[in-house]
C-alpha positions as CSV (number, residue, x, y, z in Angstrom):
1,M,54.2,-8.0,45.0
2,K,53.2,-8.7,41.4
3,L,54.2,-5.9,39.0
4,L,53.1,-7.4,35.7
5,R,49.6,-8.2,34.6
6,N,49.2,-10.9,32.0
7,R,47.1,-10.3,29.0
8,F,44.0,-12.2,30.1
9,E,44.2,-10.6,33.6
10,T,44.0,-7.2,31.9
11,A,41.2,-8.4,29.7
12,V,39.0,-9.6,32.6
13,Q,39.6,-6.5,34.6
14,E,38.7,-4.2,31.9
15,V,35.9,-6.1,30.1
16,S,32.7,-4.3,29.4
17,E,29.5,-5.1,27.5
18,S,31.0,-3.8,24.3
19,S,34.1,-6.1,24.6
20,R,32.3,-9.4,25.5
21,D,33.0,-10.9,22.1
22,W,36.7,-10.0,22.4
23,L,36.8,-11.7,25.8
24,K,35.2,-14.8,24.3
25,D,38.0,-14.9,21.8
26,E,40.6,-14.6,24.6
27,Y,39.0,-17.6,26.4
28,R,39.0,-19.6,23.2
29,N,42.7,-18.8,22.6
30,I,43.6,-20.0,26.1
31,L,41.5,-23.2,25.8
32,E,42.8,-24.0,22.3
33,S,46.5,-23.5,23.3
34,N,48.8,-26.5,23.7
35,K,49.5,-25.8,27.4
36,P,48.5,-28.4,30.0
37,Y,44.9,-28.0,31.2
38,Q,46.2,-27.3,34.8
39,N,48.1,-24.2,33.5
40,K,45.0,-23.1,31.6
41,C,42.9,-23.4,34.7
42,D,45.5,-21.5,36.8
43,Y,45.9,-18.8,34.2
44,I,42.1,-18.2,33.9
45,G,41.5,-18.6,37.7
46,Y,44.2,-16.3,38.9
47,S,43.3,-13.7,36.3
48,I,39.7,-13.6,37.5
49,L,40.7,-13.8,41.2
50,S,42.9,-10.8,40.6
51,I,39.7,-8.8,40.5
52,D,38.9,-9.7,44.1
53,E,42.4,-8.7,45.1
54,K,42.0,-5.3,43.5
55,I,38.6,-4.8,45.1
56,E,40.0,-5.7,48.5
57,L,42.9,-3.4,48.0
58,L,40.5,-0.6,46.9
59,E,38.3,-1.2,50.0
60,E,41.4,-0.9,52.3
61,E,42.5,2.3,50.6
62,M,38.9,3.7,50.8
63,E,38.8,2.9,54.5
64,Q,42.2,4.6,55.0
65,L,41.0,7.6,53.0
66,K,37.9,7.8,55.1
67,E,40.0,7.7,58.3
68,Y,42.3,10.3,56.8
69,K,39.4,12.5,55.8
70,L,38.0,12.4,59.4
71,K,41.5,13.2,60.7
72,L,41.8,16.2,58.4
73,K,38.3,17.5,59.4
74,L,39.3,17.1,63.1
75,S,42.7,18.9,62.4
76,K,40.9,21.7,60.6
77,N,38.4,22.1,63.4
78,I,41.2,22.2,66.0
79,A,43.2,24.7,63.9
80,I,40.3,27.1,63.5
81,E,39.4,26.9,67.2
82,V,42.9,27.4,68.4
83,G,43.4,30.2,65.9
84,A,40.3,31.9,67.2
85,E,41.5,31.6,70.8
86,V,44.8,33.2,69.9
87,F,43.1,36.0,67.8
88,N,40.8,36.6,70.8
89,E,43.8,36.8,73.2
90,Y,45.2,39.6,71.0
91,G,41.8,41.3,70.6
92,I,41.7,40.6,66.8
93,S,38.3,40.1,65.2
94,K,39.4,40.5,61.6
95,V,42.6,40.4,59.6
96,E,42.6,41.3,55.9
97,G,45.0,39.8,53.4
98,G,46.2,39.9,49.9
99,G,45.3,36.5,48.5
100,I,42.8,35.8,51.3
101,S,40.2,38.5,51.6
102,S,40.0,38.2,55.4
103,I,40.1,36.0,58.4
104,T,37.4,36.7,61.0
105,T,36.5,35.2,64.3
106,T,33.0,34.0,65.0
107,T,31.3,34.6,68.3
108,P,30.7,31.6,70.5
109,T,27.1,30.3,70.4
110,V,25.2,28.5,73.2
111,I,22.5,26.0,72.2
112,S,20.1,24.7,74.9
113,K,18.7,21.2,74.4
114,Y,16.2,19.5,76.6
115,H,16.6,15.9,77.7
116,F,13.4,14.1,78.9
117,V,13.5,11.7,81.9
118,S,10.1,10.0,82.5
119,I,8.9,9.3,86.0
120,D,5.6,7.6,84.9
121,E,5.4,6.8,81.2
122,D,1.9,5.4,81.5
123,E,0.5,8.8,82.4
124,F,2.0,10.3,79.3
125,I,0.7,7.5,77.1
126,N,-2.8,8.0,78.6
127,Q,-2.6,11.7,77.7
128,G,-1.7,11.0,74.1
129,F,2.1,11.4,74.2
130,Y,3.0,8.2,72.3
131,K,3.7,6.7,69.0
132,K,4.1,3.0,69.6
133,V,6.4,4.0,72.4
134,L,6.5,7.2,74.5
135,D,6.8,10.2,72.3
136,K,9.6,12.1,74.1
137,E,9.9,14.7,71.3
138,K,6.2,15.6,71.6
139,I,6.6,16.0,75.3
140,L,9.7,18.2,75.0
141,K,7.9,20.3,72.3
142,S,4.9,20.7,74.6
143,Y,7.2,21.6,77.5
144,Q,9.0,24.2,75.3
145,D,5.7,25.6,74.1
146,G,4.5,25.9,77.7
147,E,1.7,23.3,77.4
148,Y,0.9,20.8,80.1
149,L,3.7,22.1,82.3
150,D,2.1,21.0,85.6
151,F,1.4,17.5,84.2
152,I,4.9,17.2,82.6
153,N,6.7,18.5,85.8
154,A,4.6,16.1,88.0
155,N,5.5,13.0,85.9
156,S,9.0,13.7,84.7
157,K,12.2,15.6,85.1
158,I,13.3,18.0,82.3
159,V,17.0,18.6,82.2
160,S,18.4,21.5,80.3
161,I,21.7,20.9,78.6
162,E,23.7,23.8,77.2
163,L,26.2,23.1,74.4
164,T,28.7,25.8,73.6
165,T,30.2,26.0,70.1
166,P,33.6,27.5,70.5
167,S,34.7,30.5,68.5
168,K,36.3,29.6,65.2
169,L,38.2,31.2,62.4
170,R,36.4,31.7,59.1
171,I,38.6,32.1,56.0
172,N,37.0,34.2,53.4
173,K,38.5,33.7,49.9
174,R,39.0,36.7,47.7
175,R,36.4,37.0,45.0
176,L,37.7,37.9,41.6
177,K,35.8,40.8,40.0
178,P,34.6,39.9,36.5
179,T,36.4,41.8,33.7
180,V,34.1,43.6,31.3
181,I,35.5,44.0,27.8
182,D,34.0,46.6,25.5
183,L,33.9,45.1,22.1
184,D,34.1,48.5,20.5
185,D,37.6,49.0,22.0
186,V,38.9,45.7,20.7
187,A,38.0,46.3,17.1
């Protein structure tokens, strides 16, 4: 692991439009030095390649941070679901605190979604349920609106899928009340 950055490495990593002339001077100093041309080449080349190393290191760290962020989101979700389960076991729907205003449990919600399975796509296309392909969203909307039910039922199978969102804890932060200062009292 390299701990020290040479002067030119620092220069190329931090160059901006306003420091272009300064970087030109740095190049000139290297080229005009009495070191062998191989050393000059290595010095310039490794300094510029260090940018790629930094970029790669940052990309790896960003990927690790994304994974960690997903893990934290999953952990929080599990924590609030498990907390709600335990609160519900004890019959607790709300707990008030000092620093935290309150912790409440939400009620579980059930969401129904429809999944379309076509028996004869050509029939739907002939009836106008298409984009460039079969428009399943339009069919489901028509089904939900009660339109073309006989036709849809004859040519497809509509499957109802129920998704349950489990009860979760909601943490309510205490709101600070604004302080009103009477300027007459201050004077």
